[in-house]
C-alpha positions as CSV (number, residue, x, y, z in Angstrom):
1,M,18.4,20.1,-10.5
2,T,19.5,17.6,-7.9
3,I,17.9,14.2,-7.4
4,S,18.6,12.5,-4.0
5,V,18.9,8.7,-4.0
6,N,20.0,6.1,-1.5
7,S,23.2,4.8,-3.0
8,S,23.0,1.5,-1.0
9,S,19.8,0.5,-2.9
10,I,20.1,-0.6,-6.5
11,G,16.3,0.1,-6.9
12,Q,16.8,3.7,-5.7
13,M,19.7,4.1,-8.1
14,V,17.6,2.8,-11.0
15,L,14.7,5.1,-10.1
16,G,16.9,8.1,-9.7
17,E,18.5,7.4,-13.1
18,M,15.1,6.9,-14.7
19,Y,13.9,10.3,-13.6
20,Q,17.2,11.8,-14.5
21,Q,17.1,10.5,-18.1
22,V,13.5,11.3,-18.6
23,L,14.1,14.9,-17.5
24,A,17.3,15.1,-19.6
25,G,15.1,14.1,-22.5
26,E,13.0,17.3,-21.8
27,G,16.2,19.4,-21.7
28,R,16.6,19.6,-17.9
29,Q,20.1,19.4,-16.5
30,T,20.0,17.0,-13.5
31,F,22.5,15.5,-11.1
32,L,22.2,12.4,-8.9
33,S,23.1,13.1,-5.3
34,L,24.1,9.7,-3.9
35,E,23.3,9.4,-0.2
36,N,25.0,6.6,1.7
37,A,22.3,4.5,3.4
38,A,20.0,7.5,3.6
39,A,16.6,6.7,4.9
40,A,13.5,8.2,3.2
41,G,13.2,10.7,6.1
42,D,16.8,11.8,5.6
43,R,16.2,12.5,2.0
44,L,13.0,14.3,2.7
45,A,14.9,16.5,5.1
46,R,17.3,17.2,2.2
47,L,14.3,18.5,0.2
48,N,13.1,20.6,3.2
49,E,16.6,22.1,3.5
50,N,16.8,22.8,-0.2
51,K,19.8,20.4,-0.6
52,A,17.9,18.4,-3.2
53,D,15.1,19.2,-5.6
54,L,13.6,15.7,-6.1
55,M,13.6,12.4,-4.2
56,V,12.0,9.1,-5.0
57,G,10.1,7.4,-2.3
58,C,7.1,5.1,-1.7
59,T,3.7,6.2,-0.6
60,G,3.5,4.1,2.6
61,H,7.0,4.9,3.8
62,M,6.5,8.6,3.1
63,L,3.1,8.7,4.8
64,Y,4.7,7.1,7.9
65,Q,7.5,9.8,7.8
66,L,5.0,12.6,7.7
67,Y,1.9,11.3,9.6
68,P,2.8,8.1,11.5
69,E,-0.6,8.0,13.4
70,K,-2.5,7.9,10.1
71,A,-0.1,5.4,8.6
72,R,-0.7,3.0,11.5
73,E,-4.5,3.5,11.3
74,I,-4.6,2.7,7.6
75,S,-2.2,-0.2,8.1
76,E,-4.5,-1.9,10.7
77,E,-7.4,-1.9,8.3
78,Y,-5.2,-2.8,5.3
79,V,-3.8,-5.9,7.1
80,A,-7.2,-6.9,8.4
81,R,-8.9,-6.6,5.0
82,R,-6.1,-7.5,2.7
83,D,-7.9,-10.6,1.3
84,D,-11.3,-8.9,1.1
85,P,-12.1,-8.1,-2.6
86,N,-14.5,-5.3,-1.4
87,A,-11.9,-3.7,1.0
88,G,-11.4,-0.6,-1.1
89,D,-8.4,0.9,-2.7
90,F,-5.7,1.1,0.0
91,S,-3.1,2.3,-2.6
92,Q,-5.3,5.3,-3.4
93,L,-6.1,6.0,0.3
94,T,-2.4,5.8,1.3
95,Y,-1.5,8.2,-1.6
96,D,-4.3,10.6,-0.7
97,E,-3.3,10.7,3.0
98,F,0.3,11.2,2.0
99,V,-0.5,14.1,-0.3
100,G,-2.5,15.7,2.4
101,A,0.4,15.4,4.8
102,L,2.9,17.0,2.4
103,P,4.2,20.4,3.3
104,G,2.7,23.0,0.9
105,Y,6.0,23.7,-0.9
106,L,6.3,20.0,-2.0
107,A,4.4,18.2,-4.7
108,V,4.0,14.8,-6.4
109,P,2.4,13.5,-9.6
110,D,0.1,10.5,-9.6
111,P,1.9,7.5,-8.1
112,S,3.3,4.7,-10.1
113,S,1.5,1.3,-10.0
114,A,5.0,-0.1,-9.4
115,Q,5.6,-1.2,-5.8
116,G,9.0,-0.6,-4.2
117,C,10.6,0.0,-0.8
118,S,11.1,-3.1,1.3
119,Q,9.3,-3.3,4.6
120,A,11.5,-1.6,7.2
121,D,11.5,-2.8,10.8
122,G,9.0,-1.0,12.9
123,T,7.1,0.6,10.0
124,P,3.4,-0.3,9.4
125,E,2.5,-2.5,6.4
126,L,1.1,-0.3,3.7
127,P,1.0,-0.1,-0.1
128,Q,4.3,1.2,-1.4
129,N,3.6,2.8,-4.7
130,I,6.7,4.6,-6.1
131,I,6.4,8.4,-6.2
132,P,8.8,11.2,-7.0
133,I,8.6,14.1,-4.5
134,Y,9.8,17.5,-5.6
135,H,9.6,21.2,-4.9
136,K,6.3,22.7,-6.2
137,E,6.7,24.7,-9.4
138,L,10.0,23.0,-10.2
139,F,8.8,21.6,-13.4
140,D,7.2,23.0,-16.5
141,R,4.2,21.3,-18.0
142,E,6.2,19.1,-20.4
143,E,8.6,18.0,-17.7
144,L,5.7,17.1,-15.3
145,K,4.0,15.2,-18.1
146,A,7.2,13.2,-18.8
147,I,7.8,12.2,-15.1
148,T,4.1,11.3,-14.7
149,E,4.2,9.2,-17.8
150,A,7.4,7.4,-16.7
151,G,5.8,6.5,-13.4
152,R,2.6,5.3,-15.1
153,L,4.6,3.1,-17.5
154,L,6.9,1.6,-14.9
155,T,5.8,-1.8,-13.4
156,T,7.2,-3.6,-10.4
157,A,8.5,-6.3,-12.8
158,D,10.3,-3.6,-14.9
159,L,12.0,-2.2,-11.8
160,Q,13.1,-5.6,-10.6
161,E,14.4,-6.6,-14.0
162,M,16.3,-3.3,-14.4
163,A,17.8,-3.6,-10.9
164,E,18.9,-7.2,-11.6
165,E,20.3,-6.4,-15.0
166,A,22.1,-3.3,-13.7
167,E,23.8,-5.4,-11.0
168,R,24.7,-8.1,-13.6
169,R,26.1,-5.5,-16.1
170,G,27.5,-3.1,-13.5
171,S,25.8,-0.2,-15.3
172,V,22.6,1.5,-14.1
173,P,22.6,4.2,-16.7
174,E,22.9,1.8,-19.6
175,V,20.1,-0.5,-18.4
176,V,17.8,2.5,-17.7
177,A,18.6,4.1,-21.0
178,E,17.4,1.0,-22.8
179,W,14.1,1.0,-20.8
180,V,13.5,4.7,-21.4
181,A,14.2,4.3,-25.1
182,S,11.6,1.5,-25.3
183,Q,8.8,3.6,-23.7
184,P,6.5,6.1,-25.3
185,I,7.5,9.0,-23.1
């Protein structure tokens, strides 16, 4: 199984490695495909062309790739009501619209509460919950449970700390292995 990640982003490298190690723990042989400065849309195209089996993205960016009009619509309300405690759950709305826009042969688990993906120029401001996207029926029940649990356990602070520590040490796999070993996955 091939996991496509943007090699110019330490956060992407950490996330790809995290899913790789979690799946390896379930007995799945995986490989990271390092894409040079690959945008989310480019990696999504790799899924569409069967050049990769899984990619890690963020709900807002991916919604914008698949359904830009809906992303802009949600973003307008999100920005206008950001400080309103009764505004609703924009993370859930963004996720729901993203799932609805996915081609039928792709699937996702529940999103992580961790936020990732920096705001790219020209893209609408939206929640950016981390989400793996993969070919439907790729995983068995235990593998799906493991990747879902890893996403649930990951926090934005964990991701930032792992990225910083990986840069400091010069080893993404080592830092991620420590995090995975410390989690009840």
